[in-house]
GUROSE-835400 format. One line per field, with one value per residue (C-alpha): residue number from 1; residue in three letters; x, y, z. Coordinates in nm, 2 decimals, always signed. Layout:
# GUROSE-835400
seq	NUM, ...
type	ALA, ...
east	X, ...
north	Y, ...
up	Z, ...
This chain:
# GUROSE-835400
seq	1, 2, 3, 4, 5, 6, 7, 8, 9, 10, 11, 12, 13, 14, 15, 16, 17, 18, 19, 20, 21, 22, 23, 24, 25, 26, 27, 28, 29, 30, 31, 32, 33, 34, 35, 36, 37, 38, 39, 40, 41, 42, 43, 44, 45, 46, 47, 48, 49, 50, 51, 52, 53, 54, 55, 56, 57, 58, 59, 60, 61, 62, 63, 64, 65, 66, 67, 68, 69, 70, 71, 72, 73, 74, 75, 76, 77, 78, 79, 80, 81, 82, 83, 84, 85, 86, 87, 88, 89, 90, 91, 92, 93, 94, 95, 96, 97, 98, 99, 100, 101, 102, 103, 104, 105, 106, 107, 108, 109, 110, 111, 112, 113, 114, 115, 116, 117, 118, 119, 120, 121, 122, 123, 124, 125, 126, 127, 128, 129, 130, 131, 132, 133, 134, 135, 136, 137, 138, 139, 140, 141, 142, 143, 144, 145, 146, 147, 148, 149, 150, 151, 152, 153, 154, 155, 156, 157, 158, 159, 160, 161, 162, 163, 164, 165, 166, 167, 168, 169, 170, 171, 172, 173, 174, 175, 176, 177, 178, 179, 180, 181, 182, 183, 184, 185, 186, 187, 188, 189, 190, 191, 192, 193, 194, 195, 196, 197, 198, 199, 200, 201, 202, 203, 204, 205, 206, 207, 208, 209, 210, 211, 212, 213, 214, 215, 216, 217, 218, 219, 220, 221, 222, 223, 224, 225, 226, 227, 228, 229, 230, 231, 232, 233, 234, 235, 236, 237, 238, 239, 240, 241, 242, 243, 244, 245, 246, 247, 248, 249, 250, 251, 252, 253, 254, 255, 256, 257, 258, 259, 260, 261, 262, 263, 264, 265, 266, 267, 268, 269, 270, 271, 272, 273, 274, 275, 276, 277, 278, 279, 280, 281, 282, 283, 284, 285, 286, 287, 288, 289, 290, 291, 292, 293, 294, 295, 296, 297, 298, 299, 300, 301, 302, 303, 304, 305, 306, 307, 308, 309, 310, 311, 312, 313, 314, 315, 316, 317, 318, 319, 320, 321, 322, 323, 324, 325, 326, 327, 328, 329, 330, 331, 332, 333, 334, 335, 336, 337, 338, 339, 340, 341, 342, 343, 344, 345, 346, 347, 348, 349, 350, 351, 352, 353, 354, 355, 356, 357, 358, 359, 360, 361, 362, 363, 364, 365, 366
type	UNK, UNK, UNK, UNK, UNK, UNK, UNK, UNK, UNK, UNK, UNK, UNK, UNK, UNK, UNK, UNK, UNK, UNK, UNK, UNK, UNK, UNK, UNK, UNK, UNK, UNK, UNK, UNK, UNK, UNK, UNK, UNK, UNK, UNK, UNK, UNK, UNK, UNK, UNK, UNK, UNK, UNK, UNK, UNK, UNK, UNK, UNK, UNK, UNK, UNK, UNK, UNK, UNK, UNK, UNK, UNK, UNK, UNK, UNK, UNK, UNK, UNK, UNK, UNK, UNK, UNK, UNK, UNK, UNK, UNK, UNK, UNK, UNK, UNK, UNK, UNK, UNK, UNK, UNK, UNK, UNK, UNK, UNK, UNK, UNK, UNK, UNK, UNK, UNK, UNK, UNK, UNK, UNK, UNK, UNK, UNK, UNK, UNK, UNK, UNK, UNK, UNK, UNK, UNK, UNK, UNK, UNK, UNK, UNK, UNK, UNK, UNK, UNK, UNK, UNK, UNK, UNK, UNK, UNK, UNK, UNK, UNK, UNK, UNK, UNK, UNK, UNK, UNK, UNK, UNK, UNK, UNK, UNK, UNK, UNK, UNK, UNK, UNK, UNK, UNK, UNK, UNK, UNK, UNK, UNK, UNK, UNK, UNK, UNK, UNK, UNK, UNK, UNK, UNK, UNK, UNK, UNK, UNK, UNK, UNK, UNK, UNK, UNK, UNK, UNK, UNK, UNK, UNK, UNK, UNK, UNK, UNK, UNK, UNK, UNK, UNK, UNK, UNK, UNK, UNK, UNK, UNK, UNK, UNK, UNK, UNK, UNK, UNK, UNK, UNK, UNK, UNK, UNK, UNK, UNK, UNK, UNK, UNK, UNK, UNK, UNK, UNK, UNK, UNK, UNK, UNK, UNK, UNK, UNK, UNK, UNK, UNK, UNK, UNK, UNK, UNK, UNK, UNK, UNK, UNK, UNK, UNK, UNK, UNK, UNK, UNK, UNK, UNK, UNK, UNK, UNK, UNK, UNK, UNK, UNK, UNK, UNK, UNK, UNK, UNK, UNK, UNK, UNK, UNK, UNK, UNK, UNK, UNK, UNK, UNK, UNK, UNK, UNK, UNK, UNK, UNK, UNK, UNK, UNK, UNK, UNK, UNK, UNK, UNK, UNK, UNK, UNK, UNK, UNK, UNK, UNK, UNK, UNK, UNK, UNK, UNK, UNK, UNK, UNK, UNK, UNK, UNK, UNK, UNK, UNK, UNK, UNK, UNK, UNK, UNK, UNK, UNK, UNK, UNK, UNK, UNK, UNK, UNK, UNK, UNK, UNK, UNK, UNK, UNK, UNK, UNK, UNK, UNK, UNK, UNK, UNK, UNK, UNK, UNK, UNK, UNK, UNK, UNK, UNK, UNK, UNK, UNK, UNK, UNK, UNK, UNK, UNK, UNK, UNK, UNK, UNK, UNK, UNK, UNK, UNK, UNK, UNK, UNK, UNK, UNK, UNK, UNK, UNK, UNK, UNK, UNK, UNK, UNK, UNK, UNK, UNK, UNK, UNK, UNK, UNK, UNK, UNK, UNK, UNK, UNK, UNK, UNK, UNK, UNK, UNK, UNK
east	+16.39, +16.23, +15.90, +15.91, +15.62, +15.39, +15.48, +15.43, +15.10, +14.98, +15.10, +14.90, +14.59, +14.62, +14.69, +14.37, +14.17, +14.34, +14.32, +14.70, +14.89, +15.23, +15.40, +15.73, +15.95, +16.25, +16.23, +16.50, +16.26, +16.03, +16.33, +16.44, +16.09, +16.07, +16.43, +16.55, +16.87, +17.02, +17.32, +17.12, +17.16, +17.05, +16.78, +16.41, +16.17, +15.88, +15.57, +15.32, +14.96, +15.02, +15.36, +15.68, +15.82, +16.18, +16.46, +16.66, +17.00, +17.36, +17.51, +17.79, +17.52, +17.30, +17.43, +17.42, +17.06, +16.95, +17.11, +17.00, +16.64, +16.55, +16.40, +16.48, +16.73, +16.83, +17.15, +17.21, +17.56, +17.61, +17.66, +17.56, +17.23, +17.04, +16.79, +16.50, +16.61, +16.60, +16.28, +16.10, +16.24, +16.10, +15.76, +15.73, +15.83, +15.53, +15.32, +15.21, +15.17, +14.94, +15.00, +14.85, +15.16, +15.16, +15.44, +15.58, +15.46, +15.77, +16.06, +16.07, +16.36, +16.28, +16.50, +16.32, +15.98, +16.06, +16.18, +15.86, +15.63, +15.82, +15.76, +15.41, +15.10, +15.13, +14.75, +14.81, +15.04, +14.90, +15.03, +15.04, +15.22, +14.93, +14.93, +15.30, +15.25, +14.94, +15.10, +15.41, +15.20, +15.14, +15.47, +15.57, +15.79, +16.11, +16.03, +15.93, +16.25, +16.46, +16.27, +16.32, +16.70, +16.70, +16.50, +16.75, +17.03, +16.83, +16.79, +17.16, +17.21, +16.96, +17.14, +17.47, +17.32, +17.16, +17.50, +17.67, +17.44, +17.59, +17.65, +17.92, +17.91, +17.77, +17.47, +17.71, +17.92, +17.61, +17.51, +17.86, +17.84, +17.49, +17.57, +17.89, +17.68, +17.41, +17.67, +17.84, +17.50, +17.45, +17.28, +17.36, +17.31, +17.03, +16.73, +16.70, +16.91, +16.93, +16.82, +17.00, +16.86, +16.86, +16.69, +16.47, +16.59, +16.37, +16.07, +16.21, +16.01, +16.29, +16.60, +16.93, +17.23, +17.46, +17.77, +17.55, +17.67, +17.41, +17.33, +17.21, +16.83, +16.76, +16.59, +16.77, +16.55, +16.72, +16.55, +16.75, +16.70, +16.87, +16.84, +16.88, +16.89, +16.69, +16.43, +16.40, +16.33, +16.33, +16.31, +16.28, +16.33, +16.37, +16.66, +16.64, +16.98, +16.93, +16.62, +16.40, +16.09, +15.80, +15.58, +15.81, +15.82, +15.44, +15.42, +15.64, +15.40, +15.10, +15.27, +15.38, +15.02, +14.88, +15.13, +15.02, +14.65, +14.72, +14.91, +14.62, +14.38, +14.60, +14.44, +14.31, +13.98, +14.00, +14.07, +14.38, +14.14, +14.04, +14.40, +14.46, +14.15, +14.28, +14.60, +14.44, +14.18, +14.47, +14.64, +14.32, +14.22, +14.56, +14.48, +14.73, +14.50, +14.56, +14.94, +14.94, +14.98, +14.73, +14.94, +15.09, +15.23, +15.30, +15.37, +15.72, +15.92, +16.14, +16.09, +16.11, +15.77, +15.56, +15.25, +15.02, +14.88, +14.89, +14.77, +14.61, +14.31, +14.01, +14.22, +14.02, +14.30, +14.21, +14.46, +14.54, +14.74, +15.09, +15.13, +15.43, +15.38, +15.54, +15.37, +15.38, +15.56, +15.47, +15.54, +15.34, +15.44, +15.44, +15.75, +15.89, +15.66, +15.68, +15.96, +15.97, +15.90, +15.86, +15.84, +15.83, +15.79, +15.49, +15.40, +15.03, +14.95, +14.62, +14.56, +14.85, +15.09, +15.46, +15.67, +15.98, +16.18, +16.20, +16.36, +16.23, +15.99, +16.01, +16.18, +16.55, +16.72, +17.10
north	-1.11, -1.41, -1.51, -1.88, -1.97, -1.73, -1.88, -2.23, -2.14, -2.00, -2.32, -2.53, -2.33, -2.40, -2.77, -2.81, -2.68, -2.94, -3.21, -3.27, -3.45, -3.32, -3.07, -3.17, -2.88, -2.93, -2.65, -2.39, -2.09, -2.25, -2.36, -2.00, -1.90, -2.13, -2.11, -1.76, -1.93, -1.91, -2.13, -2.45, -2.77, -3.14, -3.04, -3.07, -2.91, -3.12, -2.94, -3.18, -3.07, -3.19, -3.18, -2.99, -2.89, -2.99, -2.97, -3.25, -3.18, -3.31, -3.36, -3.11, -2.84, -2.94, -2.69, -2.40, -2.48, -2.53, -2.20, -2.00, -2.12, -2.22, -2.54, -2.88, -3.02, -3.38, -3.45, -3.75, -3.90, -3.94, -4.19, -4.43, -4.24, -4.03, -3.74, -3.97, -4.22, -3.95, -3.79, -4.13, -4.18, -3.85, -3.90, -4.23, -4.06, -3.84, -4.16, -4.13, -4.46, -4.36, -3.98, -3.74, -3.55, -3.22, -3.19, -2.90, -3.00, -2.93, -2.96, -3.31, -3.52, -3.87, -4.04, -3.87, -3.94, -4.30, -4.36, -4.20, -4.41, -4.72, -4.63, -4.49, -4.53, -4.32, -4.26, -4.01, -3.79, -3.46, -3.15, -2.85, -2.59, -2.35, -2.36, -2.25, -1.97, -1.83, -1.82, -1.66, -1.39, -1.19, -1.04, -0.95, -0.64, -0.83, -0.96, -0.62, -0.47, -0.73, -0.67, -0.30, -0.35, -0.56, -0.30, -0.03, -0.24, -0.29, +0.08, +0.13, -0.12, +0.07, +0.39, +0.23, +0.07, +0.40, +0.57, +0.30, +0.29, +0.45, +0.36, +0.10, -0.07, -0.42, -0.53, -0.73, -0.42, -0.25, -0.55, -0.57, -0.22, -0.28, -0.61, -0.46, -0.17, -0.40, -0.62, -0.31, -0.20, -0.52, -0.76, -1.13, -1.18, -1.18, -1.41, -1.44, -1.40, -1.02, -0.86, -0.58, -0.61, -0.36, -0.30, -0.58, -0.81, -0.62, -0.82, -1.16, -1.33, -1.42, -1.24, -1.19, -0.97, -1.06, -0.93, -0.73, -0.37, -0.09, +0.13, +0.49, +0.52, +0.19, +0.13, -0.06, -0.25, -0.30, -0.56, -0.62, -0.82, -0.82, -1.03, -0.98, -1.28, -1.47, -1.20, -1.06, -0.73, -0.64, -0.33, -0.26, +0.06, +0.16, +0.37, +0.56, +0.59, +0.93, +0.98, +0.66, +0.60, +0.81, +0.51, +0.34, +0.65, +0.65, +0.29, +0.36, +0.64, +0.41, +0.14, +0.40, +0.52, +0.16, +0.08, +0.39, +0.30, -0.05, +0.07, +0.30, +0.01, -0.21, -0.21, -0.46, -0.63, -0.60, -0.90, -0.94, -0.91, -0.56, -0.45, -0.60, -0.42, -0.08, -0.13, -0.31, -0.03, +0.21, -0.03, -0.12, +0.25, +0.31, +0.03, -0.22, -0.47, -0.76, -0.72, -0.73, -1.04, -1.17, -1.12, -0.80, -0.90, -1.15, -1.17, -1.09, -1.24, -1.55, -1.59, -1.31, -1.43, -1.60, -1.80, -1.61, -1.36, -1.37, -1.05, -1.10, -1.10, -1.24, -1.31, -1.40, -1.38, -1.13, -0.85, -0.82, -0.57, -0.70, -0.84, -0.73, -0.75, -0.64, -0.44, -0.41, -0.70, -0.72, -0.49, -0.43, -0.72, -0.54, -0.53, -0.18, -0.04, -0.25, -0.35, -0.08, -0.20, -0.07, -0.28, -0.19, -0.36, -0.24, -0.30, -0.31, -0.11, -0.09, +0.26, +0.34, +0.16, +0.20, +0.17, +0.00, +0.05, +0.42, +0.52, +0.77, +0.60, +0.83, +0.71, +0.75, +0.94, +0.92
up	+9.39, +9.22, +9.38, +9.31, +9.54, +9.35, +9.01, +9.14, +9.29, +8.96, +8.79, +9.04, +8.98, +8.61, +8.68, +8.87, +8.57, +8.35, +8.62, +8.62, +8.89, +8.79, +8.56, +8.41, +8.32, +8.09, +7.84, +7.90, +7.91, +8.16, +8.37, +8.38, +8.48, +8.78, +8.90, +8.80, +8.67, +8.32, +8.37, +8.34, +8.14, +8.18, +8.43, +8.51, +8.76, +8.89, +9.02, +9.18, +9.25, +9.60, +9.77, +9.74, +9.40, +9.33, +9.08, +8.93, +8.78, +8.74, +9.09, +9.00, +8.96, +9.25, +9.50, +9.25, +9.16, +9.52, +9.64, +9.33, +9.30, +9.66, +9.53, +9.69, +9.45, +9.37, +9.18, +8.96, +8.88, +8.51, +8.34, +8.62, +8.64, +8.40, +8.42, +8.35, +8.62, +8.89, +8.75, +8.77, +9.12, +9.24, +9.08, +9.26, +9.59, +9.54, +9.56, +9.20, +9.01, +8.73, +8.71, +8.47, +8.36, +8.18, +7.92, +7.72, +7.38, +7.17, +7.41, +7.56, +7.44, +7.33, +7.59, +7.87, +7.72, +7.65, +8.00, +8.15, +7.93, +8.04, +8.40, +8.39, +8.17, +7.86, +7.86, +8.14, +7.94, +7.81, +7.63, +7.86, +7.64, +7.66, +8.04, +8.05, +7.79, +7.97, +8.32, +8.17, +7.99, +8.30, +8.41, +8.77, +8.85, +8.83, +8.48, +8.36, +8.50, +8.31, +7.98, +8.03, +8.06, +7.75, +7.57, +7.67, +7.52, +7.20, +7.17, +7.21, +6.93, +6.71, +6.77, +6.67, +6.36, +6.24, +6.28, +6.08, +5.77, +5.47, +5.10, +5.05, +5.39, +5.41, +5.61, +5.83, +5.90, +6.04, +6.24, +6.39, +6.53, +6.66, +6.84, +7.00, +7.13, +7.27, +7.44, +7.59, +7.72, +7.91, +7.66, +7.70, +7.32, +7.07, +7.11, +6.73, +6.41, +6.39, +6.06, +5.88, +5.53, +5.24, +4.91, +4.77, +5.05, +5.29, +5.15, +5.25, +5.52, +5.76, +5.63, +5.81, +5.76, +5.46, +5.28, +5.05, +5.02, +5.10, +4.80, +4.78, +4.75, +4.93, +5.26, +5.53, +5.78, +6.11, +6.34, +6.66, +6.98, +7.32, +7.64, +8.01, +8.24, +7.98, +7.91, +7.56, +7.39, +7.02, +6.81, +6.44, +6.25, +5.88, +5.75, +5.42, +5.25, +5.09, +4.88, +4.85, +4.63, +4.76, +4.78, +5.02, +5.24, +5.23, +5.33, +5.63, +5.74, +5.70, +5.92, +6.17, +6.20, +6.21, +6.50, +6.69, +6.66, +6.78, +7.08, +7.16, +7.14, +7.36, +7.70, +7.96, +7.86, +7.48, +7.25, +7.04, +6.74, +6.86, +6.87, +6.52, +6.38, +6.49, +6.29, +6.00, +5.94, +5.87, +5.63, +5.45, +5.42, +5.24, +4.99, +5.12, +5.30, +5.05, +5.09, +5.47, +5.70, +5.94, +6.26, +6.39, +6.73, +7.00, +7.37, +7.48, +7.77, +7.78, +7.41, +7.15, +7.03, +7.29, +7.18, +7.41, +7.35, +6.97, +6.82, +6.48, +6.26, +6.45, +6.76, +7.08, +7.34, +7.61, +7.69, +8.06, +8.27, +8.32, +7.97, +7.75, +7.37, +7.05, +6.78, +6.46, +6.29, +5.92, +5.63, +5.31, +5.08, +4.75, +4.53, +4.47, +4.73, +5.05, +5.28, +5.55, +5.91, +6.26, +6.58, +6.95, +7.29, +7.50, +7.86, +7.93, +8.24, +8.43, +8.31, +8.08, +7.85, +7.84, +7.53, +7.66, +7.34, +7.38, +7.05, +6.79, +6.55, +6.25, +5.93, +5.98, +5.70, +5.64
């Protein structure tokens, strides 16, 4: 069951460090975090440093939000009222006239922002994106359970994709089988554009499935995501269609070893740079250091790539028990050699990690 009080308590502790009077929550991911609801639109949550947190939503949804979240909920009647009208009203009810308001840096609509700066001094507005990412980085038991369910669905999708790969079928054909399997396994949909890419397309930075037909001797990179009540999991594997160039098979082995070393280095108290170094040492020893990206993983949760912790070269974020991260994102970017990838979702335990995407990590050969 959602422990809203604990999440609000943690938010308030962070607010004190930033000297904020109020957190304004309008981003979908943070709304899910503080309410436990996914059927949400046209809504805000207000968390004051002093006083009772509340939700503001369309009057038609007020009862649903109140019952589902446990928050005191205020409805507004559109078009006579707007979200910003009711938010301003509630802020004033807290007795705040010149509030220091923490915003999600990238997700506040202009109409809401414009209404707030008309009602209150803009000098008190500050970006609080890092606050949200940091408190979300430590998962409670319910969150881990939801990510585990999403991971299970992603694994079912990978199983279906691997079974569908063969010469002559299109990348979209394979993706269709994978997505159907994930939906049947309980996924609510992918958190990103799934990737089933073959041949030279595997070296693209952000590829997605196309109508290209898979050919013998190619690799097929399958990168899938699944969700459960807003929480995400992802998995990536590489399929060899018959005999592939030896150098590509060798690159996969290097990346697989690098991933294993990074998982072994992932433990409470180390920095994200420490984790990266464990993987990068393997890649550099194989001679591919100059063809490898600077980041190998991110936090996982309500986003498929959270912005805390970020695991990469020189990273200083501290790994803590309760975090969930993905490792290993990049490939070796070298034409004719690179392209293979492997990615898993890992829960960081006090004494032992758990790979949530429990699917064989060897190169798949069909």
